[in-house]
N, C-alpha and C positions, 0 to 999 in steps of 0.2 A: 400214037403207037410209041412204046418204049424201045430204043435200040441200045444194045449193049455190045461193047468191045473190049477184049481183055487181052494184054501183052505182059510178057516178063520183060522188064527193063533193066534188070540187074539181078544180082545174085541174092536170091530171097526177096526180091522186089517185085509185086504185081501192081499194074496199073489198070484200073477199069475206067472206061469212059462210058456214061449212061446218059442218054439224052432223051427228051421227051417234049415236044412243043408246048405243053400245058404249063410247064414250069416257068414262073415269072423272075425266080432268082436262081443263080448258079452257086455251086458249092464244091470245095475241094476239102477232102477229109483224108488225112494221113494217120494210119494207125501202126504204131511201133510196139510190137508184142516182144516182152523181155522176160528172162528168167526172174523169179520172185524168191529170194532168200532173206533170212534176217539180217544178213551183212549188207544187202544192197536196197532194202526196202525203203529206207529214209532218203538215201542218196538219189535213187531213181525218182522218188516224189519230188525231191528238190529240183531235179532238172525240169520237170514240168513247169514249174514255178519260174525258173531262169529263162526260159526260151519264149515266154508269153507276150510282152508288150514292149520290147525294144529290140534292136538289131544294130550292127555296127554302121548303117546308113542313116538310122534314126535312133540315136543312142539314149534319147529321153523319152519318157512316157507321152509328154507333150508333143515332141516331133512326130512321135509314131501315130498319137491319135490325129494330128493334123493331116497327115498323110491318108490315114482312113477316111477323114473327112472329104478329101479331094477324090476320093474313089466312090463318091456318093453315098458315104456312110457305111461302106464295107466294115466287117468285122472280122478280127482274127482272135481266136482263144486256143487255150489248151486245157487238157484235163488228164485225169489218171484214173483208171478204173480197174476192177479185178476181172481177170478172164480165166476161171477155173483155177489152176495152179500157177498162172502166170499173171504178169501185170501189163497193162495196155496203156500206153501213153498216147494221146490223141492231140494232133495239131490240125485246127480246122479253120476254114475262112469261109465266108459267105458275102455275096456281093449281088446287084442287080443284074439281070440278063444285059448282055452287050446291047442288043437291039433297042433297049430304052435309054442308052446314053444319049445325051443330047447332041454331041458332036462326033457320034460314031466310034467312040474310043473303046479299045478292047480292054474293057474293065476286069474282066475274068483273069486275063493274062497278068495284068498289073497287080491284081490281088494275089494271084499265085506266086508272083515274084516275090511280094512282100512276104507271104507265108513262108516261102523257102528261104529267105533271108533270114527270119527268126530261127528256122531250124539249122541251117548251115553257117550262118554268120552272125551268132550272138556277140553281144558286147564282150570284150575280153582286155586284160592287160597282162604285162609281163612282170612276173615276180621271180628275181634270182635266175633270169633267163627262162623260165617256164612260162607257159600260156596258162591262165586261169581266169575264172570270172572276177570281175572288179569286186573288191572287198566291201565297199560301201553299198553297192547294190545286192551283193550276196547276203549281208547281214539284214537288209530289208526283207528280202525274199525268205530267208531262213526263218525270220520272225513270223512271217505270214503262215509258213508251213507249221510251225509250233503253235500259233493261234487255232490253226484250222484243226490240229490234233486235240488241242485242249477244248475246242467248241464241240467235240463229239458227244460230250456228256449233257449238252443243253437238249438234244434231240434224244429223249430217253428211249424211244422206239428204236431208233438206229444204235444207240448205245447198248441196248439189250441184245440186239442182233449181231453186233460186233463182239461182244463178250461171249455170246453164245457160240459164235463162230470159232473161238479159241479152243472150246472144248469139243465141238462136232469134228474139227479137223485138226486135232492134236496130232502133232508130229508130221503133218502135211504142209505144203507151201500155202495151201488156201487159208490155214489157220493163223498165218502171220499178218499183222494189221497192215492195211493197205499202204499206209504212209509210215510205217515203222512205229515204234515206241518213242515217247517224248524225249526219253534220255538220249536216243540214238540221233534224233534230230538235232538236240542241243550239242551234240558233240561233232556235227558236220563242219567241214573246213571248204573254202572255196575251191581249193585244189583238188580235194577229194571229189566233190560234187562235178567238177569240170572233167576229171578222168572217167566218172560214171557217165557222163554225157558222151564223151568220145566212144566209150564201150558200146554205148546204146547203138550209136551211128554205125558202128563196126559189126555188131552181131544180131540186132534185133530183126526179128522177120517183120516185113513192112507190106501193108496193103493200102495202097492209094485209090481214092475213088473220086472221079470227077463227075459231077452230076448237074444237069441244068437243061434249059431248052435247046442251047447249042454250045458247044466247047470247040473254040477255034483251033485250028491246027497249030498256030503259034503258041497257044497256051499249053497244048499237049506236048510240043516240042521242047518248051522251056522245062517243064517237069520231067520229060525223059532225059534230057541232057544233065539236069542237075543230079538225078537220082543213078544214073548209069555212070556217072564218073565218081561215085563213092568208093572209098577204099574199105573193102568188105573183108571180114576175117570168116571165122567159123560161125554159120549162122544158126541161131537158137531156133528149134523147131517146137512149138508148143505142143504138148502132148496131153490129150484129155483122158483122165483116169478117175474112175469111180472111187469114193471114199469107202473104205471098208467099214462095216458096221461092228460096233463094240460087242463083246461077249454078253455084256448086260448093260441096260440103259444106265447112263450117268445122270445124276441130279446135282444142281448145284442152286444155292440161293445167295444173292448179293443184297445188301442193305444200304439204301441211301434215303436222303429225305426226298421222299416221291409221293405225290398225292395219289397217283394211280399206279398200281403194279403192273408189270409186264412180264408176260411169259412166253417163252420160246420153246417149242418142241420140234425136234428133228427127227424124221424117218429117213432111212437109208435102203436103197435097192441097187442091185447090179444092172437094172433095166434102164436103157437111156433112149428108147425109141421116141423120136421127136413127137409123133402125133398122140401116141398112148399117154406119154408123160404129161403133155400139155393138156389134153383132154382130161385125165383123171384129176389133175390139180385143180382145173376150172370147175370141175364137178364137185370136188370136195370143198373148195374154199375160195375160189378165184372169181366168183360173180356175186352181184347182189342178190341172187336166188340161189345160191349154193347150199349144200347140205349144212355146213358149218354156220352160215349166215341164219338160215332158217331156224336151226335148233338152238344153237349155244347163245346166240345173240337174240332172235326174236322170240321164240317160243320160251326159252327158259331164263332169259335176261340175265345170263351169268356174266356177261362182258360188254364192254363199250364197242369193241371191235373184235372180229376174229377172221383172220383171213391166211390163205395158202399161197405159197409161192414155190416154185420148182427150179433148182439148179441141175438142168439135165445132164451137163457134162459131168457132174460129180455125183449123180443118182441120189440127190437129196432133195426131200419136200420139207419145207419149213412151214410151220403153223404159229403164227404170232398173234397175241391177243393182249389187250388192255383191260384189266379186271381190277375189282375191289379185293382187298387182301383176303377176305373170309370167303371169297368165291374161287380161290385158285384151285383148291383141291376137287370141287365139284366140276368146274370148267375142264380140268385136265381129264376127269373120268369120262364127261360128255364127248370131249374131242376124240379120246381113244375109241369110245363106241362108234362114232359116226366114221372114223377111218375103217373099222372092222364091218360097218354096214355097208360102205362103199365097196370093200373088198368082196363082200358076199353078193354083190349086185342088188342090194336092197335100196333100190331108187327108181323113180317112175320112168318110163319111155318119154313121158313129157319133158322131164327135166334133162334128159340125155340129148333130145332132140333141140331143146332151147339152148343148151350149153354149146352144141354143135354149132347152131345158127349164129351165136355171138361171137364165136372164135372165127368163124369163116367170114362174117361180116367185116371184123377187124381186119383181117388179111387183105381185104379188097382195098383197104386205104394206106397199104404200106408204101406204095409208089405214089402217094398224093402229095409227098413233101420230100424235097432233096435229102434232108438229113436221114429220114426213116429209110429211104431207098439206099442210101450209102451205108448205113448200118447193116441192113439186110444183105447187101452185096458182100461186104468186107467179112461179115460173120460167116457167110457161106464159103468163101474161099479159105479163110482161117481154120474152119473146120474140116475142110475137104468134104464137104456134104452140100453140093450146090443144088438147089432147087427154087423153083419161083414161088411166090405166094399162092398162085393158082394150084400149083402142085401140092403145097402144103395143106390148102383147103381140101383137096381131094383125098389125102392122107387121113386127115381128120375125120371126114365123112365116112371114109371106109373103116374105122375102128368099130369094133363090135363090143357088145357088153362082156362077152367072154375074156376078150383081151383086157378090158378094164378091170375085170376080177382077177385076172392072172397077175396084172401089174399090182393090185393092191394086196395080193397075197404074198408079194415078194417083199413088201414093206416091212422094215424092222424098226422099232422105237430105239433110237440111238442116244438121244440127249434130252433133258427137260431142264431149261435154264429159267430162274425166276429172278427179276429184280423187284424188290419190294421195300417198304418203309421200314425204319429202325423199329426194333422191339420197343414196347412201352415200358 
């Protein structure tokens, strides 16, 4: 039986402790949600790199990894992700449950201590009387960030989605590249990134989730003490706003040396209902038996893949596909036809029930892993829409054909982006 307890431990800081005896590992996930602008994107991304694998107590990667080894192979990592119009920096740790430690050690508390040391006590140096990140370490991490940005082009599907996003969300924070532009990353300095780090600690909306079979009071106290002592300023509160549809669809084609063309189509809607948007998306192109899969891929063989995904907070459905150059126009026409059919309710009851069954079965497994459980809980509190996976399944099962059609009719084609080969 899952037990949940949440407390506000500081200004704009929530701590949730989630326990279930079935878990064999424990995890601590710290999500810091920040404002995303062109000026801050690269610096915020660099912060995620700087706080990952060293701290003042263990200032080298070797010493840090040795400490992880002493904690039965615990792991500590950071990441950065997009959250609607905001950016989310995640610092997370995972370790074995304390009851499996050979000598009864409080492994979770020690792992939490290491994680918070990375966040609050990174390696620094004084330059002209000012504290900042060490230049040598900073240059290494800065190069990692630049390499990461450069590597985007190697994943052509992701690269097409990234470029399409610039058009879909033109003029909105969601259209700004997650890690900034290469030129912006190149221009970063150690002092600038350290100031960004301090600003994140002062202003970010923070959600912490401790999840496992048992979280000791000592571990909970350590986290509470560290975060409640933070010097906080005006807290950034993430706002979810739907993306306004363009007056007419925008089409753009980019050309590269690619063997397989990529097409991204974006539809926009002001509707953001969790259950309806999730079900419509899955019905249209989110399953191996969806309308797009059966028609565009299987029946007409117009593409190698064709799937749909939804950004509910922004009110956008993406349909992306991998196709041969000569099939771009036929595939686009068929996709538009299938969207129209879904909006008219031209799908079988069997397909609707199979889609509901797949989604509700997937929801049953949300609390089967500490990470998935932490993500679910954190998302709920950050969105201000808190419900359990069981309640989510009930919502999905309650969606009617009429609601699906109404959602489909609200969709408006906004963007068609194509990444294809160079002209002969």
